[in-house]
TORKOL-4160 file (C-alpha; in steps of 0.2 Angstrom, whole numbers, padded with zeros to 4 digits, m for minus):
335
<pt num="1" X="m0044" Y="m0021" Z="0035"/>
<pt num="2" X="m0032" Y="m0019" Z="0021"/>
<pt num="3" X="m0031" Y="m0002" Z="0027"/>
<pt num="4" X="m0023" Y="m0007" Z="0042"/>
<pt num="5" X="m0007" Y="m0012" Z="0031"/>
<pt num="6" X="0006" Y="m0001" Z="0039"/>
<pt num="7" X="0024" Y="0002" Z="0042"/>
<pt num="8" X="0030" Y="m0004" Z="0059"/>
<pt num="9" X="0047" Y="0001" Z="0065"/>
<pt num="10" X="0050" Y="0009" Z="0048"/>
<pt num="11" X="0055" Y="m0006" Z="0042"/>
<pt num="12" X="0042" Y="m0018" Z="0039"/>
<pt num="13" X="0028" Y="m0014" Z="0027"/>
<pt num="14" X="0012" Y="m0024" Z="0027"/>
<pt num="15" X="0008" Y="m0028" Z="0045"/>
<pt num="16" X="m0009" Y="m0026" Z="0050"/>
<pt num="17" X="m0013" Y="m0013" Z="0065"/>
<pt num="18" X="m0028" Y="m0016" Z="0075"/>
<pt num="19" X="m0034" Y="0002" Z="0077"/>
<pt num="20" X="m0052" Y="0007" Z="0081"/>
<pt num="21" X="m0051" Y="0021" Z="0093"/>
<pt num="22" X="m0035" Y="0030" Z="0093"/>
<pt num="23" X="m0037" Y="0049" Z="0090"/>
<pt num="24" X="m0025" Y="0056" Z="0076"/>
<pt num="25" X="m0022" Y="0074" Z="0073"/>
<pt num="26" X="m0018" Y="0078" Z="0055"/>
<pt num="27" X="m0001" Y="0083" Z="0051"/>
<pt num="28" X="0005" Y="0099" Z="0041"/>
<pt num="29" X="0014" Y="0098" Z="0024"/>
<pt num="30" X="0020" Y="0115" Z="0026"/>
<pt num="31" X="0036" Y="0112" Z="0034"/>
<pt num="32" X="0039" Y="0095" Z="0026"/>
<pt num="33" X="0037" Y="0098" Z="0008"/>
<pt num="34" X="0056" Y="0100" Z="0006"/>
<pt num="35" X="0058" Y="0081" Z="0008"/>
<pt num="36" X="0055" Y="0068" Z="m0004"/>
<pt num="37" X="0037" Y="0063" Z="m0006"/>
<pt num="38" X="0035" Y="0044" Z="0001"/>
<pt num="39" X="0024" Y="0035" Z="m0014"/>
<pt num="40" X="0013" Y="0021" Z="m0010"/>
<pt num="41" X="0005" Y="0011" Z="m0023"/>
<pt num="42" X="m0012" Y="0003" Z="m0021"/>
<pt num="43" X="m0014" Y="m0010" Z="m0035"/>
<pt num="44" X="m0028" Y="m0024" Z="m0038"/>
<pt num="45" X="m0045" Y="m0024" Z="m0045"/>
<pt num="46" X="m0063" Y="m0019" Z="m0039"/>
<pt num="47" X="m0061" Y="m0021" Z="m0020"/>
<pt num="48" X="m0045" Y="m0011" Z="m0020"/>
<pt num="49" X="m0055" Y="0003" Z="m0029"/>
<pt num="50" X="m0066" Y="0002" Z="m0015"/>
<pt num="51" X="m0084" Y="m0004" Z="m0009"/>
<pt num="52" X="m0086" Y="0002" Z="0008"/>
<pt num="53" X="m0102" Y="0011" Z="0009"/>
<pt num="54" X="m0101" Y="0028" Z="0017"/>
<pt num="55" X="m0119" Y="0035" Z="0021"/>
<pt num="56" X="m0133" Y="0028" Z="0030"/>
<pt num="57" X="m0138" Y="0027" Z="0048"/>
<pt num="58" X="m0138" Y="0008" Z="0048"/>
<pt num="59" X="m0125" Y="m0006" Z="0054"/>
<pt num="60" X="m0111" Y="m0008" Z="0041"/>
<pt num="61" X="m0109" Y="0009" Z="0034"/>
<pt num="62" X="m0094" Y="0021" Z="0038"/>
<pt num="63" X="m0106" Y="0034" Z="0045"/>
<pt num="64" X="m0113" Y="0022" Z="0057"/>
<pt num="65" X="m0098" Y="0014" Z="0063"/>
<pt num="66" X="m0089" Y="0029" Z="0066"/>
<pt num="67" X="m0103" Y="0042" Z="0072"/>
<pt num="68" X="m0114" Y="0029" Z="0081"/>
<pt num="69" X="m0103" Y="0014" Z="0086"/>
<pt num="70" X="m0088" Y="0027" Z="0090"/>
<pt num="71" X="m0075" Y="0016" Z="0080"/>
<pt num="72" X="m0061" Y="0024" Z="0070"/>
<pt num="73" X="m0067" Y="0041" Z="0078"/>
<pt num="74" X="m0050" Y="0050" Z="0072"/>
<pt num="75" X="m0058" Y="0051" Z="0055"/>
<pt num="76" X="m0070" Y="0065" Z="0063"/>
<pt num="77" X="m0067" Y="0081" Z="0073"/>
<pt num="78" X="m0071" Y="0079" Z="0092"/>
<pt num="79" X="m0082" Y="0092" Z="0092"/>
<pt num="80" X="m0093" Y="0095" Z="0076"/>
<pt num="81" X="m0091" Y="0077" Z="0070"/>
<pt num="82" X="m0086" Y="0084" Z="0053"/>
<pt num="83" X="m0075" Y="0072" Z="0042"/>
<pt num="84" X="m0056" Y="0077" Z="0044"/>
<pt num="85" X="m0047" Y="0079" Z="0029"/>
<pt num="86" X="m0028" Y="0077" Z="0031"/>
<pt num="87" X="m0016" Y="0090" Z="0023"/>
<pt num="88" X="0000" Y="0079" Z="0023"/>
<pt num="89" X="m0007" Y="0064" Z="0015"/>
<pt num="90" X="m0012" Y="0066" Z="m0004"/>
<pt num="91" X="m0024" Y="0053" Z="m0013"/>
<pt num="92" X="m0025" Y="0050" Z="m0031"/>
<pt num="93" X="m0035" Y="0038" Z="m0040"/>
<pt num="94" X="m0032" Y="0033" Z="m0058"/>
<pt num="95" X="m0037" Y="0020" Z="m0071"/>
<pt num="96" X="m0036" Y="0014" Z="m0090"/>
<pt num="97" X="m0027" Y="0027" Z="m0100"/>
<pt num="98" X="m0023" Y="0041" Z="m0087"/>
<pt num="99" X="m0041" Y="0043" Z="m0082"/>
<pt num="100" X="m0038" Y="0053" Z="m0065"/>
<pt num="101" X="m0053" Y="0049" Z="m0054"/>
<pt num="102" X="m0047" Y="0058" Z="m0038"/>
<pt num="103" X="m0033" Y="0070" Z="m0034"/>
<pt num="104" X="m0035" Y="0077" Z="m0017"/>
<pt num="105" X="m0030" Y="0078" Z="0000"/>
<pt num="106" X="m0036" Y="0063" Z="0010"/>
<pt num="107" X="m0052" Y="0061" Z="0018"/>
<pt num="108" X="m0070" Y="0056" Z="0017"/>
<pt num="109" X="m0080" Y="0063" Z="0004"/>
<pt num="110" X="m0099" Y="0060" Z="0004"/>
<pt num="111" X="m0101" Y="0065" Z="m0014"/>
<pt num="112" X="m0095" Y="0047" Z="m0017"/>
<pt num="113" X="m0106" Y="0032" Z="m0012"/>
<pt num="114" X="m0091" Y="0021" Z="m0008"/>
<pt num="115" X="m0073" Y="0022" Z="m0001"/>
<pt num="116" X="m0058" Y="0010" Z="m0002"/>
<pt num="117" X="m0043" Y="0005" Z="0008"/>
<pt num="118" X="m0034" Y="0021" Z="0005"/>
<pt num="119" X="m0043" Y="0030" Z="0019"/>
<pt num="120" X="m0037" Y="0020" Z="0034"/>
<pt num="121" X="m0021" Y="0016" Z="0026"/>
<pt num="122" X="m0017" Y="0035" Z="0022"/>
<pt num="123" X="m0021" Y="0041" Z="0040"/>
<pt num="124" X="m0010" Y="0027" Z="0048"/>
<pt num="125" X="0004" Y="0031" Z="0036"/>
<pt num="126" X="0004" Y="0049" Z="0039"/>
<pt num="127" X="0005" Y="0047" Z="0057"/>
<pt num="128" X="0019" Y="0034" Z="0057"/>
<pt num="129" X="0029" Y="0043" Z="0046"/>
<pt num="130" X="0027" Y="0062" Z="0048"/>
<pt num="131" X="0031" Y="0067" Z="0032"/>
<pt num="132" X="0024" Y="0071" Z="0015"/>
<pt num="133" X="0015" Y="0055" Z="0008"/>
<pt num="134" X="0006" Y="0051" Z="m0008"/>
<pt num="135" X="m0006" Y="0037" Z="m0011"/>
<pt num="136" X="m0008" Y="0032" Z="m0030"/>
<pt num="137" X="m0021" Y="0020" Z="m0032"/>
<pt num="138" X="m0020" Y="0013" Z="m0049"/>
<pt num="139" X="m0033" Y="0001" Z="m0050"/>
<pt num="140" X="m0046" Y="m0006" Z="m0061"/>
<pt num="141" X="m0058" Y="m0020" Z="m0061"/>
<pt num="142" X="m0062" Y="m0033" Z="m0065"/>
<pt num="143" X="m0043" Y="m0038" Z="m0068"/>
<pt num="144" X="m0035" Y="m0055" Z="m0068"/>
<pt num="145" X="m0017" Y="m0058" Z="m0063"/>
<pt num="146" X="m0018" Y="m0072" Z="m0075"/>
<pt num="147" X="m0023" Y="m0062" Z="m0089"/>
<pt num="148" X="m0026" Y="m0044" Z="m0088"/>
<pt num="149" X="m0011" Y="m0039" Z="m0075"/>
<pt num="150" X="0000" Y="m0053" Z="m0082"/>
<pt num="151" X="0018" Y="m0047" Z="m0081"/>
<pt num="152" X="0029" Y="m0045" Z="m0096"/>
<pt num="153" X="0040" Y="m0062" Z="m0099"/>
<pt num="154" X="0024" Y="m0075" Z="m0094"/>
<pt num="155" X="0024" Y="m0089" Z="m0104"/>
<pt num="156" X="0008" Y="m0097" Z="m0112"/>
<pt num="157" X="0004" Y="m0114" Z="m0104"/>
<pt num="158" X="m0009" Y="m0128" Z="m0106"/>
<pt num="159" X="m0024" Y="m0133" Z="m0095"/>
<pt num="160" X="m0039" Y="m0143" Z="m0098"/>
<pt num="161" X="m0036" Y="m0144" Z="m0117"/>
<pt num="162" X="m0035" Y="m0125" Z="m0118"/>
<pt num="163" X="m0019" Y="m0114" Z="m0121"/>
<pt num="164" X="m0019" Y="m0098" Z="m0110"/>
<pt num="165" X="m0011" Y="m0082" Z="m0115"/>
<pt num="166" X="0005" Y="m0078" Z="m0111"/>
<pt num="167" X="0011" Y="m0060" Z="m0110"/>
<pt num="168" X="0005" Y="m0050" Z="m0126"/>
<pt num="169" X="m0004" Y="m0065" Z="m0132"/>
<pt num="170" X="m0023" Y="m0065" Z="m0139"/>
<pt num="171" X="m0035" Y="m0070" Z="m0136"/>
<pt num="172" X="m0037" Y="m0076" Z="m0117"/>
<pt num="173" X="m0037" Y="m0095" Z="m0121"/>
<pt num="174" X="m0040" Y="m0105" Z="m0136"/>
<pt num="175" X="m0040" Y="m0124" Z="m0140"/>
<pt num="176" X="m0023" Y="m0131" Z="m0138"/>
<pt num="177" X="m0025" Y="m0141" Z="m0154"/>
<pt num="178" X="m0027" Y="m0125" Z="m0163"/>
<pt num="179" X="m0010" Y="m0118" Z="m0169"/>
<pt num="180" X="m0014" Y="m0099" Z="m0173"/>
<pt num="181" X="m0030" Y="m0092" Z="m0165"/>
<pt num="182" X="m0037" Y="m0077" Z="m0173"/>
<pt num="183" X="m0033" Y="m0061" Z="m0161"/>
<pt num="184" X="m0044" Y="m0049" Z="m0153"/>
<pt num="185" X="m0043" Y="m0032" Z="m0146"/>
<pt num="186" X="m0037" Y="m0040" Z="m0129"/>
<pt num="187" X="m0019" Y="m0044" Z="m0124"/>
<pt num="188" X="m0012" Y="m0053" Z="m0110"/>
<pt num="189" X="m0005" Y="m0040" Z="m0099"/>
<pt num="190" X="m0014" Y="m0024" Z="m0105"/>
<pt num="191" X="m0018" Y="m0019" Z="m0087"/>
<pt num="192" X="0000" Y="m0022" Z="m0082"/>
<pt num="193" X="0006" Y="m0010" Z="m0096"/>
<pt num="194" X="m0007" Y="0003" Z="m0092"/>
<pt num="195" X="m0004" Y="0003" Z="m0073"/>
<pt num="196" X="0015" Y="0006" Z="m0076"/>
<pt num="197" X="0011" Y="0019" Z="m0088"/>
<pt num="198" X="0000" Y="0028" Z="m0076"/>
<pt num="199" X="0010" Y="0027" Z="m0062"/>
<pt num="200" X="0026" Y="0034" Z="m0071"/>
<pt num="201" X="0016" Y="0048" Z="m0079"/>
<pt num="202" X="0010" Y="0054" Z="m0061"/>
<pt num="203" X="0029" Y="0051" Z="m0053"/>
<pt num="204" X="0036" Y="0061" Z="m0068"/>
<pt num="205" X="0025" Y="0076" Z="m0064"/>
<pt num="206" X="0025" Y="0074" Z="m0044"/>
<pt num="207" X="0021" Y="0093" Z="m0041"/>
<pt num="208" X="0004" Y="0091" Z="m0051"/>
<pt num="209" X="m0002" Y="0079" Z="m0039"/>
<pt num="210" X="0007" Y="0083" Z="m0022"/>
<pt num="211" X="0007" Y="0102" Z="m0023"/>
<pt num="212" X="0026" Y="0109" Z="m0022"/>
<pt num="213" X="0034" Y="0093" Z="m0021"/>
<pt num="214" X="0049" Y="0090" Z="m0033"/>
<pt num="215" X="0056" Y="0073" Z="m0028"/>
<pt num="216" X="0048" Y="0057" Z="m0024"/>
<pt num="217" X="0051" Y="0040" Z="m0018"/>
<pt num="218" X="0041" Y="0024" Z="m0021"/>
<pt num="219" X="0042" Y="0017" Z="m0003"/>
<pt num="220" X="0029" Y="0003" Z="m0005"/>
<pt num="221" X="0017" Y="m0007" Z="m0014"/>
<pt num="222" X="0000" Y="m0013" Z="m0007"/>
<pt num="223" X="m0009" Y="m0027" Z="m0017"/>
<pt num="224" X="m0026" Y="m0033" Z="m0014"/>
<pt num="225" X="m0032" Y="m0044" Z="m0029"/>
<pt num="226" X="m0038" Y="m0062" Z="m0035"/>
<pt num="227" X="m0056" Y="m0060" Z="m0035"/>
<pt num="228" X="m0056" Y="m0062" Z="m0054"/>
<pt num="229" X="m0043" Y="m0076" Z="m0054"/>
<pt num="230" X="m0053" Y="m0088" Z="m0043"/>
<pt num="231" X="m0067" Y="m0089" Z="m0055"/>
<pt num="232" X="m0055" Y="m0097" Z="m0067"/>
<pt num="233" X="m0046" Y="m0114" Z="m0061"/>
<pt num="234" X="m0032" Y="m0111" Z="m0073"/>
<pt num="235" X="m0028" Y="m0095" Z="m0066"/>
<pt num="236" X="m0030" Y="m0099" Z="m0048"/>
<pt num="237" X="m0018" Y="m0115" Z="m0051"/>
<pt num="238" X="m0004" Y="m0102" Z="m0059"/>
<pt num="239" X="m0006" Y="m0088" Z="m0047"/>
<pt num="240" X="0009" Y="m0093" Z="m0037"/>
<pt num="241" X="0021" Y="m0091" Z="m0051"/>
<pt num="242" X="0011" Y="m0075" Z="m0058"/>
<pt num="243" X="0011" Y="m0066" Z="m0041"/>
<pt num="244" X="0031" Y="m0069" Z="m0039"/>
<pt num="245" X="0034" Y="m0063" Z="m0057"/>
<pt num="246" X="0022" Y="m0049" Z="m0053"/>
<pt num="247" X="0033" Y="m0043" Z="m0040"/>
<pt num="248" X="0049" Y="m0046" Z="m0047"/>
<pt num="249" X="0045" Y="m0036" Z="m0063"/>
<pt num="250" X="0035" Y="m0022" Z="m0056"/>
<pt num="251" X="0049" Y="m0017" Z="m0044"/>
<pt num="252" X="0061" Y="m0018" Z="m0059"/>
<pt num="253" X="0051" Y="m0008" Z="m0070"/>
<pt num="254" X="0047" Y="0006" Z="m0057"/>
<pt num="255" X="0066" Y="0006" Z="m0053"/>
<pt num="256" X="0062" Y="0003" Z="m0034"/>
<pt num="257" X="0070" Y="m0013" Z="m0030"/>
<pt num="258" X="0068" Y="m0009" Z="m0011"/>
<pt num="259" X="0050" Y="m0005" Z="m0012"/>
<pt num="260" X="0042" Y="m0016" Z="0002"/>
<pt num="261" X="0027" Y="m0027" Z="m0005"/>
<pt num="262" X="0011" Y="m0030" Z="0006"/>
<pt num="263" X="m0002" Y="m0042" Z="0000"/>
<pt num="264" X="m0019" Y="m0044" Z="0007"/>
<pt num="265" X="m0026" Y="m0061" Z="0004"/>
<pt num="266" X="m0045" Y="m0065" Z="m0001"/>
<pt num="267" X="m0056" Y="m0065" Z="0012"/>
<pt num="268" X="m0073" Y="m0069" Z="0006"/>
<pt num="269" X="m0083" Y="m0081" Z="0017"/>
<pt num="270" X="m0070" Y="m0080" Z="0030"/>
<pt num="271" X="m0065" Y="m0097" Z="0038"/>
<pt num="272" X="m0078" Y="m0105" Z="0027"/>
<pt num="273" X="m0070" Y="m0101" Z="0011"/>
<pt num="274" X="m0064" Y="m0115" Z="0000"/>
<pt num="275" X="m0061" Y="m0121" Z="m0018"/>
<pt num="276" X="m0051" Y="m0108" Z="m0029"/>
<pt num="277" X="m0054" Y="m0094" Z="m0016"/>
<pt num="278" X="m0043" Y="m0104" Z="m0002"/>
<pt num="279" X="m0031" Y="m0110" Z="m0015"/>
<pt num="280" X="m0027" Y="m0092" Z="m0020"/>
<pt num="281" X="m0028" Y="m0087" Z="m0002"/>
<pt num="282" X="m0015" Y="m0099" Z="0003"/>
<pt num="283" X="m0003" Y="m0095" Z="m0011"/>
<pt num="284" X="m0005" Y="m0076" Z="m0006"/>
<pt num="285" X="0000" Y="m0081" Z="0013"/>
<pt num="286" X="0016" Y="m0091" Z="0008"/>
<pt num="287" X="0023" Y="m0080" Z="m0007"/>
<pt num="288" X="0033" Y="m0070" Z="0007"/>
<pt num="289" X="0041" Y="m0085" Z="0016"/>
<pt num="290" X="0045" Y="m0098" Z="0001"/>
<pt num="291" X="0055" Y="m0086" Z="m0010"/>
<pt num="292" X="0072" Y="m0082" Z="m0001"/>
<pt num="293" X="0074" Y="m0066" Z="m0009"/>
<pt num="294" X="0057" Y="m0060" Z="m0003"/>
<pt num="295" X="0060" Y="m0063" Z="0015"/>
<pt num="296" X="0058" Y="m0047" Z="0026"/>
<pt num="297" X="0052" Y="m0037" Z="0011"/>
<pt num="298" X="0035" Y="m0045" Z="0006"/>
<pt num="299" X="0023" Y="m0049" Z="0019"/>
<pt num="300" X="0006" Y="m0056" Z="0017"/>
<pt num="301" X="m0009" Y="m0051" Z="0028"/>
<pt num="302" X="m0024" Y="m0064" Z="0031"/>
<pt num="303" X="m0039" Y="m0053" Z="0030"/>
<pt num="304" X="m0051" Y="m0068" Z="0034"/>
<pt num="305" X="m0056" Y="m0061" Z="0051"/>
<pt num="306" X="m0061" Y="m0045" Z="0042"/>
<pt num="307" X="m0076" Y="m0054" Z="0034"/>
<pt num="308" X="m0093" Y="m0048" Z="0040"/>
<pt num="309" X="m0107" Y="m0053" Z="0030"/>
<pt num="310" X="m0112" Y="m0055" Z="0012"/>
<pt num="311" X="m0127" Y="m0042" Z="0014"/>
<pt num="312" X="m0126" Y="m0025" Z="0010"/>
<pt num="313" X="m0129" Y="m0012" Z="0026"/>
<pt num="314" X="m0148" Y="m0012" Z="0030"/>
<pt num="315" X="m0151" Y="m0029" Z="0022"/>
<pt num="316" X="m0146" Y="m0043" Z="0032"/>
<pt num="317" X="m0153" Y="m0059" Z="0027"/>
<pt num="318" X="m0161" Y="m0054" Z="0011"/>
<pt num="319" X="m0154" Y="m0063" Z="m0004"/>
<pt num="320" X="m0159" Y="m0049" Z="m0016"/>
<pt num="321" X="m0145" Y="m0038" Z="m0007"/>
<pt num="322" X="m0131" Y="m0051" Z="m0007"/>
<pt num="323" X="m0114" Y="m0045" Z="m0012"/>
<pt num="324" X="m0102" Y="m0058" Z="m0006"/>
<pt num="325" X="m0089" Y="m0053" Z="m0019"/>
<pt num="326" X="m0087" Y="m0036" Z="m0011"/>
<pt num="327" X="m0088" Y="m0041" Z="0006"/>
<pt num="328" X="m0107" Y="m0035" Z="0007"/>
<pt num="329" X="m0099" Y="m0017" Z="0005"/>
<pt num="330" X="m0096" Y="m0018" Z="0024"/>
<pt num="331" X="m0087" Y="m0002" Z="0030"/>
<pt num="332" X="m0078" Y="m0011" Z="0044"/>
<pt num="333" X="m0070" Y="m0024" Z="0031"/>
<pt num="334" X="m0063" Y="m0009" Z="0020"/>
<pt num="335" X="m0055" Y="m0001" Z="0036"/>
């Protein structure tokens, strides 16, 4: 799904690639390390962190999808069926205040229950680019774009009798008739600030995260977000403005004006989605076309077709095991 975001002709970032049976061979970083490492940021909230179930001999897990259904078989050795670990694509996951969760060569690690879009995304980039690749997944959850990830410069606004925080404001909202509400420990944009700090810290010490690397280049940004914003009509209504400002400000703050930006839409309930979910989905789809400065460098990918089921693997139809917010933990969705 989101991991099918890739570079096509090395110029357009964010096009879905339908790949289910191509056999990839891991590259080698040893002869390529002299080149600047191509860095791709993976930003968002809980689903970007990853909710695809790895283990289990039941439909919907990665193990079943690859080893029984024979899909995405490039992830395993042809003879032993062991999971392949690439040695040219590095995967780093970080959250909060430089809490490093993963710092390793890309591959399936069964010590963890779940995986995210980084798996297929990294494999495809490694094959397409044939040079060192570093994925930095700087995601936490839940994180709304309208509040937690609000970019600097965003003004407060009123909705439904409430004033919603602008960047740096606290609390999240307050009655519009209240001139000076009491502040809390939460401030709008706190997650934007920590994400930027984390990414810069990793880039400034690139050799600690891609062994032997001396230089790096932020080549692209993948963004899968919106789950928290769809739960608040005010945030949903402001999503277009906030998404545009987020892209502009992040490129500026990273000194990466040419970084391609790929947006994966919300996909819950597939073609049956409605309400705030559909509103945000439509904003996500149009942002790369309605703003002239985004044409050709911001692309959106509709993931509605990646919706499978709200039920976690092995529990189809059981409402006690419904997890629609996280796509039923279905591995195919996260691939």
